[in-house]
N, C-alpha and C positions, 0 to 999 in steps of 0.2 A: 086452247092456247098451244101454239107450236113453239119450237125452239127459236125461230127467227123473231117472233113476237117477244120472247123472253129476253133476247139480247138487247132490244131497244128499251125495254122496261127497266133493266138493271142499271144501265148507264155505267157499267164497270169496264175498265180497260183490261187487256189480257194479263198484265202484271198483277192486278188485284184479284183476278180469278185464281192465279197460280198460288197466291198466298192466303187463301181462304181460311185455313186452319193453322198455319204456321208449323213449327217443329219444336215441341217442348223438349225433346231430347237434347237439342243444341241451344235451348233457351231462346228460340226465335218466336216472336209473337206473330199471330196471323194479322192480316190487313184489317184494321179496325172498321174501315168503311164497308168492306165486303162482309165481314162477320155481322156487323150491325144490320146490314140490309138483309142478310140471310135469315136472321132470327125473326124478322117481321113477315117472312113469306108464308104462304100456305104450303101444305105438304107437296102438292104437285109442282109448285114453283121451286121449292127446295130440291126436289128430285132432279129437276132440269139443271139446276146449278151444280148439284153433286155430280151429275153425269159429266159435266165439263171438267170437274176435278179428277175424275177417273180417266178421262181422255188425256189430261195432263200427265197423270201417272204413266200411262202407256208411252207417251212421248219421252218422258224422262227415262223410263226403262230401256227404250231403244237407244237412247244416247249413251247409256251405261253398257250397251251390248247385252242386256238382259232380254233377248228377243223371245225366249220361251215364256217368261213371265208376262211380257207384253201380249203375246199371242193368246195366252190363257185368259187374261183379263178382257181382251177384245172379244174372245169367244163367248164369254159371259155377257158382255154388253150387247152383242149381236142377237142374243136370245134364241138361238136355235134349239137349245136343250139337248143336242146330240152328244153322244159320248165322244170325247177327244182322245185319240191315241197319242201317247207321249213316246218319242223315240227312245228305245232302251239304251242306245249308245249315249244319249244325252243324260239319261238317268244315272247310268253307271259312271259317268264323268264326275259325279258328286260323291265326295268321300263318305257322306252320311249314308248313302245307298249301299256302298260297298261294305261299310261296317255292319249294317243291318243284314245284308246278304250273308256275310261271314258268320254272324251270330247264329243264323239258321243252319248253316252248314255245320258248324260246331255241334249243334244240337243233334243233327243226324249222326255225326261221328260218335257222340256219346251213347245215343240209343242203339246204334249198330253194335257197339262194343259190348252191350248188355245182352245181346241175343244168343251168346254162347254157340256160335256157329261151329267152333272147333269140337264141341261135344255132340252137336246135333248131326253134323255131316261127317260120318265116320269112314265112308268108303269112297274110292275114286269115282268121280262123276256125280256124287250126291249134290243136290242144290236146294236152296231155299229162297223164297221171295220175301222182300220186306218193302212195305209201303207206309208212308207217314206224311204228315204235313205240319209245318210250324209257321207261326206269324210273328212278325216283329214290327212294332210301331216306333216311329222316330220323327224327330223334328229337325228341319234345316236350320243352320246358323242364321242369326237375325240379319246379317249383312251379306248373305249369300243368296244367289238367285233361287235356289230350291225353296227357300223360305217364302218367297213371293209367289211361287207357283202353287204351293200346297200347304205351307205351314207344317202341320203334322200329317203323315201318311203311313201306309202299311205295306209291307211285303209279306205275301203268303207264298211259302216254298213247299212244293209238293214233290216228294221223292219216290221213285220206283226203282228198286234194285233187285238183282239176283246175285247170290253168293254161291259159288261152285267150288267143290274140293278138287284140286289137281295134285295128287300125291300128297306132299306135306305142305302144299301151298293152298291158299284160298283166294280165288279170283272174284272180285266184286265188279259188276258192270251195271250200268243203269243211267238214269237221268234225274236231275232236279230241275223242275220248271218253276221259275220265279214269276209271280204275278204281283206287280206293283199297282196300287189303286188308292184313289181318294175321291171324295165328292167335293166339287168346287161350289161351296154354298156358304151361308152366313147364319149366324145365330144371335138372336136378340140378347143384348146384355154383354156380348163379347166385344173385343176390339183387338186390333193388331197394329204394331208399330211399322210404319212405312217410311223408310229413309227419305227425308226431304219433305214429308207431309205430316209427320207426327203420328199420334195415335188416332187411327180412323175407326170409328164405331161400325160394327156390323149392321146396326139399325139404319145407318146411312145407305148401305148397299140394299137392304130390304126395301127402302123407300124407292130406290132406283128400279128395283124389280117391279114394284107395284105400279109405277107411273111411266116408266121409260122402256119397258119390254125386255129388260135383262132377265136371264133365267139361269138357275143352277144347272149343273151337268156333271156327268161322271168322267173321271180321267183314268186311263188304263195304260199299262205298259207290261210287256212280257218278254222273257228271254229264257234260254235253256242252257244247262251245263251237262255235258256227258262225261261219264267216268268209266275207266277200265283199269283197275289197279289190282296188284297182287300183294298179298300179305302172308306172313308166317306167324306161327305161334311163338309168343315171346318166351324169354328165358324162365319167367315165373308163371308161364301159362297164359292163356287168353290171347285174343287178337286186339292189337292196338290199331284201330282203323282211322287213317287220316286221308281225307278227301282233297285237301288243298295242297 
C-alpha cells in the first residue's frame, strides 16, 4: 500500500485530517469521523495517517515562524539519520540556553575560586593551568520554539584556563567551549503537548518510524567564549573570580 492508495481509502477531507486528535488543552475534541476511522486501521495504515498529521504540524510550525522546529521534524520524517547541526546563534537566542550556559559559567567561577592561586603562585610569572567541565540539562518553555525542537536538552561546558601572577595581580586567560546536544527520538509510554494538536504519544512516532521511514538522529551545536581578565586579592584574602 502506498500513500496515494491510502488517500482514496480513507475518504477524509483535509480538515478532518487536521483534527485527528483535537486539542484537550483547549477542550477541543478531535474529529469523530477521523478518529473512528483511525481506530479501525491496521498499524501500517495508522502510520500513514499519522504521517499526514506530522506534515500538518510542520505546516503549522512554519505559519508560526517556528522554522527550526519544522526543519527538525522534517529531518526526522525524511529519515536520513544524519546528525543535524543547529546554529549556535539560534540556540543562544533562547533564554533557556543562556540561563543554562550561565549556570555552568558560575560553576567555573566557584571552582576557580577554590584553587587558592594566590597561595600557589607566589612569584612573578608563576602560572597554573585549570581544566574542568560541567553539564546542565534544561527544558524549553511549552509555548516556545525550543520546546518543539528538543524538549529537554543538555549543555556540556569544557573550560581550559591559565592563571599567571603579574606582581600583585593574577591574570586569567582561556576558553570555555559549550557543546549543546540532544537526540531527536521517541520513547514508548511518553507523550508531549503540541500546541494545536494536543498530547501526542511517542508511540505514534515510533509507528511512523516502523512503516514510513522516519529515523531518529543527533542534534549538535557548539560555540566558544574567550576570557582574559585580571584579578586582585580581596581585602579578606582570596581571589573572587568573575568571568561574566
